[in-house]
N, C-alpha and C positions, 0 to 999 in steps of 0.2 A: 598702500594698495588701493587702487581705484575701485569704485563701486560700479557694477554693471547695472545701470538703471533700466536697461532694456530687457533684463532677464525676466522672462515670463510675460513680456509686454509686446511680443510680436503680433502682427495683425495681418490676417489673410482675408481677401475678398474675392468675389467672382464678378465677371462682366456679363451678367445674365440680362439685366434690364435693358440696356441700350437706350435709356432715356436721357434727357438733357441733364438731369441732376447727377446721373452717373458720371458724365463727362465733366461736369462742374466739380465734383468731388475729386476726380483724377487730376484735374488741372490745379486746383487750389490746395489739395491735401494729400497729394501723392507722397509727400515726405512723412506721412503717418503710416504708410503701408510698407509691409516687408515682403509680401508674397501675393501675387495675383493669378487667379486661374482665368485664362482667356477662354470663355465659355463659347467656343466657336466650332466644335468638332463633334460629330455624331457617328457612332458605329452601328452598323446593321448586323443582322443575324448571320451574314456571310463573312463578317469580319472586316468589311470595307469601311473606311472612314471617309465621310464627306464633311465639307465645311458648311456650317449652318449657324444662324444667329448673328451676333455682332461681327462684322467683317474685320479681319486682321488689319486691313489697310486703314481702318478708322482708328486703330489703336497705336499706330506707329509713332505718332506725335508724342504720346505719353510714354511709350516704351523708350524712346530716345531721350525724353526729358528726365526720366527717373531710372537711371542705370542701377541704383541700389536695390530696386525691387527685383525679386526673383519672379520672372515671367514664365508661367507654365502653360502648356497647351492642354486644356481640359477636354477630355474625351468622355462623352456621356452616352448612355443607352436609353435615355428618357424614361427610366424606370420600367422598362419592358422586360418581363421575365423571360420570354422566349429568346431574346437576344443574349441575356446573361447565360442562360442554359446552353445555348449553342456555342458561345465562347468558352464556357467552362468545360464542356464535353468535347470540344473540337469537332463539332458536328460538320461533316463534309469539309473538314479542314479549316473551319471558321477561326479557330484560335491561331493557327499557323498564319493565316492571312492577316489577322489582327496584329500580330507581332511584327510582321513585315510592314504593315501600314504605319505602325508607330514610328518605325525607323524612317519611313518615307516622309512623314510630316516634320520630323526633326531635321531631316536634310533640307526640306523646303524652307524651313524657318530656322536657320542655323544659329540665330541670335537667341533662341529660346533657352531658358535655363533648365528645362526638363518637361516632364509630363505629369499631368494631374488626372488620375483615373476615378471617374464617378460612375461606377456600375452599381445599380440598385435593383431591388426586387429579385434577389437570389432565392434559393430554396432553403429547406430545413437543414438541421444539423447533420443529417446523413450525407450531405454533399460538402461538408466542411473541408475534407481532405482534398477533394478535387478543386474546390474554390481556392484554397490556399495555394495549391500547385499552380493554378492559373496566375495568381499574383506573383508567385516566385518566378514564373517564366517571364512575366512582364518586367519585373525588376531586373532579371539577368539580361534581358534583351536591351533595356535602356542602358545599363551599366556596360554591357558588352559593346554597344555602339560608342559610348563616350562615358567613361567612369565619372566625369565631372558633372554629368547631367543629373538632375534631381528627380525623384519620383515622390509625389504626394498621392496618398490614397484617401478616398472619402468613405468613411465607414458608418454603418448604422449605429444608433445608440443601443448599447448592451449593458446590463448590470450584472451579468454572469455568463458563463457558457450556457447556451440555450436560453438566454435572457432577453430576447428582443420582444418588444411589445408589438412589432409589426410583422413578425414571422421571419425576419431576416437572420435565422439561426445558422446559416452557412458561415457567418462571420465569427471567428475566434481570434480575439485581439492578440493573445499571446503568440499564436502561430504566425500572425501577419507582421509582428513587430520587426522581424528581420528583413522584410521585403519592402521597406519604405524608408525614405529619409524623413518624411513628416506624414502625419495622418490627421486629417480633419474629421472629427467625429460629428456627424450630422445630428446633433442633439437639439433639433427643432422639428416640429411637426407632431408633437403629442396631441395638440389640438389642431384640427384641420377643417376643411370645408364641411365634411360630413360627420364630424364629431360633435359632442356636446360642447358648448362654449367654455372657454377657459384659457389660461395662459398657454401660449404656444410652446414654451419650454418651462414647465412647472418645476419648482424647487425639488420636490421629491424625486422626480425623474433625473434631473441633473445630478443630484447628490448620489443617487444609485449608480449612474453611469461612471462618474469620475472617481468615486471611491473605489470602484472596481478597476477602471482602466489604468490608473497609475500604479496598480500592484502587478499588472501583467505586461505593461508596455513601458518603454522608456519615456518618462514624463516629458523630457525635452523634445520629443518628437510630436507630442500631441497638441493639436489646436482644438480649443474648447469651442464647439459650434454654438452660435447664437443667431436668433432671427432678427432681422431689421424690420420685419413686417408683422401685421396682425390680421385678425379676421373680424368681420362684421356679420353676425348670424341673425338672419331675419326670423323672428319667432312669432309672427302673427297669423301664419297659415301654413299649410303643408307645402313643401317645396314643389310638388307636382302642380299645385294650384297657382304657384307663382311662376311657372315655366322654368323651374330650376331642377337640377339633379340633387343638389345639396343646399342647405340653408346658408352656408358661409360664402362670403365674398372677400377675397384677399384685399387688404388695405395697406398701403404704405403709411409711414408716419404722417405725411402731409394730407393724405386722404382722411385719416382719422381726425386730424386737426380740423379739417373742414366740417366734419360732423359736429365736433365740439363747439365750433364757432357759429353753427347755424347756417352754413353755406349749402348743405345738402339736405334733401328730404326724400321720402319714399314715393312721391308723385312726380318722378322724373325731374327733381330739383326745380319744381315750379308749383304754383298753387294747384289744388286747394290746401294741401297740408301746410301748416304753419312752418316757418323757419325758426327753429328754437335753439339758441345756444344752451349747452347743457354742462353739468358739472361732471368731472371725471373723478372716479374713486381711485385710491391707491391701495393695491393689494400688498400689505406689508409682509406677507409671507413669501409669495412668489415674486415679489418686487417688480410688479408691472402695473400700469394704469389700465382701467376699464371703465365703461360707461354704458348707459341705458338710453339711447336716443328714442324720443317720442314715447317713453314710458311714464305714465302719470301716477302710478302707485305700484310698489312691489313689496313682497314680504317673504320671509322664510317660513317653514313649517311651524317653528316654535312661536311665531307671531300670531298664531290663531287666538282669537278672543276667548275661545273655549274649545276644549276637546274632551271626549269621554274615553275612559278605559274600555278596551285594552290598547287604544292608541297611546304611544309613549314618545317622548322627545328623545332623539338620538343625535349624535354628532359624528361625522366622518369627514376627514379632510377639511375641517373647519366649516362644513356645511351642516346646518341645523335642520333636521327633518323630523317628521312624525311618521311612525309606522306601528303596526300591530304584529306581534310575533305569534299570536294565537287568537282564537275567537272565544268570546264569552257568550253564554246564553242570555239573550235579551227577552225579558218577560213583561207582560202586561196583564193585569187582573181586573180591570174595571173597578167596581165597588166590591170590597172584600167584606163578606158577612161572617165568615168563620175563618180563623187563622190559628191552627193548632200545630204543635210540634209532635215528635214521636213518642212522647211519654204517655203511658196509660197504666192503670192498675189492673186491667183485665187481660191476662195472657195465659198461654199454656206452652208446654215444652220449654226449650232453651231459648230465652230471649234476654239480651242484656240491654240495659238503659243507661246512657251516660250523656250528660249535657243535652238532653232533649232528643237524643238519637236512639232508635231501636235497631239492634243488630240481631238478625235471626240465626239461630243455631238449629240443632237437631229437633225436628218436629215443632219448630217454633211457630207460634201464632199469636197475634195481638189484636184486640178489638177496641175500636174507638167509636164513641157516640157524639153526635152533635145535633143541634136543633136549629131550625129556621122558624122565624116568627110568622111567616105567611107563605102560603102555597105559591109556586111560581116555577119559572124555568131558570136553571142555574148551570154554571160550569163548575166542575170539581177538578182541581189539579193536585197532584201529589209530588213530593220531593224525595228523590232517591239518590243513592250512590252505589255504583257497581265498582268495588275497590280493585278488582283485578279481572283478568280474562276468564278465570274459572269461578268467579263470584258474580254471576251475571243473570240471575233469574229470581223473580218474586211474583206471588199471586196476590192480587188486591181486589176486594169486592166492595160494592156499594149496594146495600140492601139486598144482598144475596146474589147479585149479578157480578161474576168474577171475570177479571181480565188478567192475562198472563203478560207480564212485562219482562222482556229478555233482550239481550243484545249479543250477537256473535261476530260482528265486524271488528277485526283487530284494530282498524284505523279509526274507529269511532271516537270523536274528539272529547267525549265526556267521561271517559274512563278515569277513575280516581278522583272525580270531582262531582259535586252535587248537581243535579239537573231537575227541572220541573217537566212533568209530562201530564197529559190529559187522562184522568180517570173516567170522566163523563163529560160530554159536551151537550148543552141544551137539554139537560135532564129535568124532568118534571118532578118536583119534590112537594109533598104535602106539608102543611104546617105541622111542626112537632119534631120528634126525634128520629134520627136516621143512624145507620150503622156502617162503618168501614172496618173491614177485616183484612189484615195482612197475614200471609202464611208463607212458609219457606218453600222455595224451589231449590235454590242452591245456597248453602250456608255462607254467611258472611256478608250478605247484602244488607245495606243500611237504609232505614226509613227515617226521614227527617221531619215528616209531617204532611199536612194537607191544607188546602184553602178551598172554601166555598165562595164563589164570586159571581158577579154578573156576566163577565166574559173573560176568557183566558186565551192568550196567544203567546207563542214563543218562537224565537228564531235565533240562529247563531249570528253574532255581530262582531265586526272588527272595529267598531266605534265610528264616530263622526267628528269632524272638525269644522268649526265655524270661523270665518274670516270677515273682517270689515274692510271694504274697499272705500278709499277716501280720495277720489280724484280732485285735484285742485288746479287752478289756472296757472299756466306758464306765462312768461313774458317773452315775446318774440324779439327778433333782431331789431325791430323798429321801436321797441319799448312798450308795445301794446299787450294787454291781456289776450291770451289765446287758449283755445281748446280744440279738440277734433271737430272738423267741419260737419261730420254727420253721425259718427258713432264710435263706441269703444269696442274692444275685444279683450277677453280674458284668456291668458295662456297659462296653463298649469304645467310646471316642470316636474315630471314624475320619473321614478325609477321602477321599472318592472323587472321580473326575473323569469327564468325558465322554470317550468313546473318541476316539482320534485315529488317523490313518492308520498302518498298520503301518510301523514305522520302517525306512527304508533307509539314511539317513545324517543325522546331526545335526552341524552344523558351526557352532560359535561362535567359531572362529578363535583359541581360547585355547591350543592346543598349540603349543609352540615350533617355529618353522620350518615351519608347516603348508603354505605355498605352495611350499616347496622339495621337497616329497614328490612321488612319481610319480602321485599321485591327481588332480592338477589340471593344467589347461592353459589358457593365456591365448589365447583366440581373437582378441582385439583389445584395443587400449588398454593400460593400465598399471595394475598393482595392487600394493599393499603391505598389510601388516598392522601397524596401530598397536597397541602393547601398553602397558598401564598401567605396567608395569615392563619396559623393553625387554630386560633381560638375565636376567630371572627364568626359571627352568625350571619354575616352578609355573604352574598354569592361571589366570593373571590375566585381568581383563576386557580384551577386545580388540575391534578393529573392522577389518573389511575396508575399505580406503580406495582410491578410484580411479574410473576410468571405462573403458568398453569392455565386453567379454564374458569372464567367467571361468566355465569349465565343468569338470565332472568329466571325466577322461580316458576317456570311454566314449561311444560314439555310437549305442547301441542302445536309448535310452529312448523310450517311447511313452505307455502308460497309467501316469501317475504323478501324484503330488500334491506340489506345490512351494510352499514358504512362505518369505518373507523378511521381516525386520524391519530397516527402514532409516530414515535421516534425511538431509534435505537441508541442506547447510551454508548459511551466510549468503548466499553468492553462487550457490546452487544453482538449477538450472532444468531444464526438460525432463523426460524420462521415466526411471524406474528401477524395476526389479522382477525377476521371474523369467522364464526362457524355456525352451522345449523345442523344438528344431528351429526352425521359422519362427514359432511361437507366442510372443508376448511379452505377459505380464500385468504391468501396471505402474501406478505412481502417476505422474500427469502434473502436475507443479507448475504448469505454464503454464495448463493447462485446469482445474485444481483438480478432478480426477476420477480414479477408478480406471478403467483402460481395458484392453481386450484387442485385440491386433493379430494378424492372420495375414499375415506379411510387412508390407507397407505398408497393408493394408486394415484399417480400424477395424471390429471386430465388435460392440463394445458398450462402454458407459461408464456410470458411476454417479458423480454429483456428490459431492464430499467436500472438506472444508476441509483444506488441507495447509499447514503453516507451516514456515518455515526455522528453523534453530538458530543462534544467535550463536556466534561463534568461542569465546568464553569458556566456553560450555556444551557444546560439541560432544562433548567427551570425558567429561564428568562428568554432564551432565543433558540429553542430546539429546532432541529431540521425535521419538521413534521411531514409525513407522507400519508396520502389518502388511498385507501383500498376498499373495494366494495363488491358485493355480488347481489344479483337479482335472480331469485329462484322462481321459475314458473314450470310446475310439473317436473318433467325430466330434463328441462333445459335450464342451464345456468349461464348468465352473462357476468363477465368480470370486467371491472372498471378500475382505473387508477388516475391519479393526477388531480390537481386542484379544480380542473374543469370537468371532472368525472368522465373521462374519455373511455369509451368501450374498447377493451383490448382484445378480447376473444370470447367465443361462445363454446360451451361444451355440453354434451349430452350425457346424462347420468342414468344409471340403472340401479334399481333396488333402494332408491332413496325414499324414506318414509317420514322424514322430519324428526322432531324432537326438541331438545333444549337448543337455545341460541344465545350467542354472546361474543365475548372477546377471548382470544386464545393466544398464548405466547410461549414458545419453547423455552426461552430464557428471558431474562429481565428486559422489559421495555416499558415505556410510558405511553399512555393514551389520554388525549385531551377531549376526545369526542367519540361516542358510540351512539349511532342513530339507527333506529329500526323503523321501517316503512312497509307499506303494502306493495306487493309485486305487480299488481294490475291497476290499482287506483292511484290517481295523481291529484295533487293539490296545485291548482294554478295560482300564480302570483301576478295578476295582470289587470283585473277589472276594478274600476272605481266609478262612482256616479257623482255628478255635480248638480247641485240645486242653485240656480242663478237668481239674481235679484228679481227677475220678472216671474219667478215661480216655476219656470220650466226645469225639467230634470233631464239630463243627458247622460247616457251610459257610454263609457270609454273603455277601451282596452281589451274587451273580451274577444278571444280568437275562436273562429269557427274550426271545428275538428271533425275528421272522419274516423271510422272504426272506433268509435267511443260512445258511451252513453253517459248522460249527465245526471248527477244527483242534485236536484234544484235546491233541496233544503240546505245541504252543506257546501254546495258549489264546488264539487269535485267531479272528476270524470273517470270512468273505468274503461280500459281498452277491451274491445271485443275480439281482437286478434293479437297474436304474439308478435308485436312489432315494437320498435323503439318509439318513444313519445314523439320525437320530432318528425316522424313519418305521418303523424296524424294531422299535421298543419302545413300550409304553404307559407304562412307568415313567419318571418324570423323575429326573434326577440332580442333587442339590443341589450348589451351589458352596460350601456351608458344611459345618461339621463335623456328623456324624450319629452317632446312638447305636444300638448293637446289643447285645441283651440275652441273657443266658444263661438256661438253665432254672434251677430252684431248686437250690441247692448246700447239701448237708448238711456244713457246716464247723463247727469248734469254736474259739471264741476261745482264744488262747494257743498255737495251732499254726501252722505255716507250710505253705503249699501252692504247687504249681507249676502255672502255666498257660503254654501256648505259642501264639503267634500266627504263622501261616504265610501270608504273602501269596501268592496265586496269580497276581496281576497286579503290574505295576510301578506306580509313582507313587501308590500308596495310602499315606497318612500314618497311622502308628500314633501317635495323639496322646496320649490318656490312658486309664487304666483306673480304674474305680471299683468297689469292693467294698462293697455296702451291704445293709441290711435288706430282705429280699424284700417286706416290707409297704410299702416306700416309701423312697426317698432322692432327693436333689435337689442342684442347684447354685443358690445364692441370691446375687444381686447386689442391692445396695440403696444408697440415698443417705443420708448422714448430714451433720451440721453441718460436719464437717471438709472433706468433699468439696465441698459447696456454697460454703463460704467460700473455699476455694482457687480455684475457677473464677470466682467473683465478683471476686476480686482480680485474676486474670489478665485478665478482661474489662476491668476499669478501667485497670490499669496496664501491661498488655502491648499490648492492642489499642486502648485508648482509646475504647471505645464508650460509649454512653449509660448502660448499666447491664446488669442481667440480668433476664430474664423467666422465672419459675418455673412450670412445669406440675406440679401445680396446687395452689392453696391448700387446706390440710386434709390433705395427704399427707406433709408435711414433718416433719422432726425439729424440734420446737418450740424447741429450744435455738438454732436458727438466728437467731431474731429478736433475741436478746440480743447477737448478734455483729454485727448490722448497724447502720448509723448511722440516727438519726432524720431524717426528711425535713422536719420542722418544728421 
């Protein structure tokens, strides 16, 4: 039996470029091609097809030379949504016209082997049935005209139903399988001109697409889409200042090669910027080359020469970054003259002492004495802990002058942790003995001690990170040492996030023995915590497991924001979600909806698909769903989905608050329960940079309306009942962003220090790039090794028909020598 060496090795391309290299490839390597889309036809919103692009007459030589190739007439809408919608909905007969036009062009070019449909920028999942019907009608029209004619359809990359990264959720692979002979999945474009730099077709995206596609479509129909192009993202200034809409400029392989060999620069390929041949890196995960033209030094967040807690090193998608997940109180005391803990022998009422901490009970009072050797002006700071929301007040006096220390803000970041605060500032003390007295306001408050010092200050801190910049000379194309002709610029690659409610409590159940603490109470049912490693004292992945009502041991909640991430087991049913008092915001498996109840009264619902998780996957790969509600007075907002999408708003009556927590009618598992403030938000956006010249620049802070700022904690509170995004006109990218310095007068051969100080938490310090102020960039491109690797994966891992390359004339020409002949 003979072996089919072309199984999985078919190759489709398109004639989009129309450049000399495209014709060169057709002439010399047409025997490597199996299918070509003649990219020469455009459809309008009326359904009329016009010829545009590479003229068919220019292709006849190659069509006649390579009769083995399936030559298809490609019809495109140029990614225009209005055209797609008009064709789909048959607006003013547009689809009817389109179908007749398809027959017309096949009649005009009877030698064609069929039609290639490239309709992009459809709409959401709600239009999937109408979109599928359109493709069915196209398929039936082509086959009705001539059953031997082929139809290829170009489909967006999807990793599930509703799984498009670009919003093309009209596409359901399984439904479209019957209405094509072949399908080219356009799995290129994850990175684009306006995105963060990266591989055009990263591994994770490709694996998600084809793991899914081959289970719902006939693999022998599928062409694995690959890019022949790359992008060069200019990262030395804002695009608007460069006269561009986006940072990225598309590069063919040979344009990228010219950057690598020093043929191009950012001063119009002429002096004064040096012409520098550069080294390309190989990304061994995404299997693509990349480079940093005109960059003299770069580092990741973890390359900081020093950083202070709470900044921590993290890793995501092989990127090493620094971030802080909370703020710590940063204190300074100047010269400390007296440093005492909470232990004393003079007390009355109920006071307990343990490890230097005094805890006040009924009628508790404790007296402390200290001495200073000389009269003068001093600061006195005390260290307290408010363990819970109802243990939040203490009286402290110095020489008979009493101050009441209390806190009522639920979102206040120092709950359950010690903090320093001022008892007296610039107080005049005589030489000799003085007295501090603490007395109970609310039982349970803890007193850790006090300090008498020359000066006291405190502020919440997200840490700082210090980096060393080490620019060194390059060697230009003529073999001479070179450096920027006038200045450097530093670009920080950062990840900001949308604000979230000011945090009151974050519970992922990872702390050992969490349910055994005094913070929780079981109002009904039974609850346990499953831990990935039952006996580990580390914070391993964990799940709350059970049914009933689990609440924080506090019944004073009202205006709050609650979020839960939960999964239904294989036998799961009923409702599960978050509650406050009589309000219950839940996912209802039985009704397949997000619902809000006030007692037994249903206030609102939103239909949503909810799936159960098999027992084998419940701990390792559960189908988690997010549900949340924000309560403001008598108005409740309900959200769901990983992007916290507002589903509906309801008005309640008779709501007075109470306990809050997690509730489940039947067994579910929950991996996150988050409590936040309903009105106050924590931004994740601002950081400051201290440059080598000593200047400090603030980046990232967004101006907001209908909000007041707390400058101490860097949070803002809404002054009207609106959604957070209505307070700002600036959008916040979910991708990495670049922030640019002023011009820096640095000299190659020296080292310099730069410090990054986050003012908010959850900002990722990703990478720093020091480059020529005249221009520098991040370049990703596609070469023969990359294309061959993924072509082999397509054939031998996923077993699809072959690969489809966008587009002919952009590729590394060495590719064709590495591919099998089709004849």
